[in-house]
C-alpha positions in Angstrom: 137.4 250.0 -154.1 137.4 248.5 -157.6 134.4 246.6 -158.8 135.2 243.3 -160.4 132.5 241.3 -162.0 129.5 241.7 -164.3 127.3 244.7 -164.1 123.7 243.8 -163.4 121.1 245.8 -165.2 118.1 246.3 -162.8 115.9 248.0 -165.4 112.4 246.6 -165.9 111.8 244.7 -169.1 109.0 246.3 -171.2 105.6 244.7 -171.3 102.5 245.0 -173.4 98.8 244.1 -172.7 96.6 243.3 -175.7 92.9 243.7 -175.3 90.9 241.5 -177.7 87.4 243.1 -177.4 85.8 241.1 -180.2 85.6 237.3 -180.1 88.1 235.7 -182.4 89.9 232.3 -182.8 93.0 234.1 -184.2 94.6 237.0 -182.5 97.2 239.0 -184.3 99.1 241.1 -181.7 101.4 244.0 -182.7 103.4 244.7 -179.5 106.5 246.6 -180.7 108.7 245.0 -177.9 111.5 244.2 -180.3 111.7 240.6 -179.0 109.8 237.3 -178.9 108.0 237.8 -175.5 106.4 235.2 -173.2 102.6 235.3 -173.5 99.8 234.6 -171.1 96.3 234.7 -172.5 93.1 235.0 -170.4 89.5 235.0 -171.4 87.0 237.6 -170.2 86.5 235.6 -167.0 90.3 235.8 -166.3 90.8 232.0 -167.0 94.1 231.1 -168.7 93.6 229.9 -172.2 96.3 228.0 -174.2 96.8 228.5 -177.9 99.3 228.0 -180.7 101.8 230.8 -180.8 103.6 231.9 -184.0 106.1 234.7 -183.8 105.8 236.5 -187.1 108.6 239.0 -186.2 110.1 240.6 -183.2 107.1 242.9 -183.0 104.2 240.7 -184.1 102.8 237.4 -182.9 99.7 235.4 -184.0 97.9 233.2 -181.4 95.4 230.6 -182.7 92.9 228.9 -180.5 91.3 225.5 -181.1 88.9 223.3 -179.1 88.7 219.6 -180.3 90.0 220.6 -183.8 87.4 223.4 -184.1 88.2 227.1 -184.0 87.6 228.5 -180.5 86.6 232.2 -180.6 86.6 234.3 -177.5 87.5 237.8 -176.2 90.0 238.5 -173.5 93.6 239.8 -172.9 97.1 238.7 -173.7 99.9 239.7 -171.4 103.3 239.9 -173.1 106.7 240.4 -171.4 
């Protein structure tokens, strides 16, 4: 039997978890994923926090957090995939 069609790659896309242990309003994340990944940020209570995302390169991203125009510093995690 001959296969006709597109081969589907079932490999898992690499991920990275960034641990921000010290409170900061700006997180610089070096992930080495060679792409612009999607990012989910949570604080230490596992609440999702939204920030401004700037892709510096395919391996580095900066996330900045503000609350009512003021810097919002906190610790937590960023999940990248």
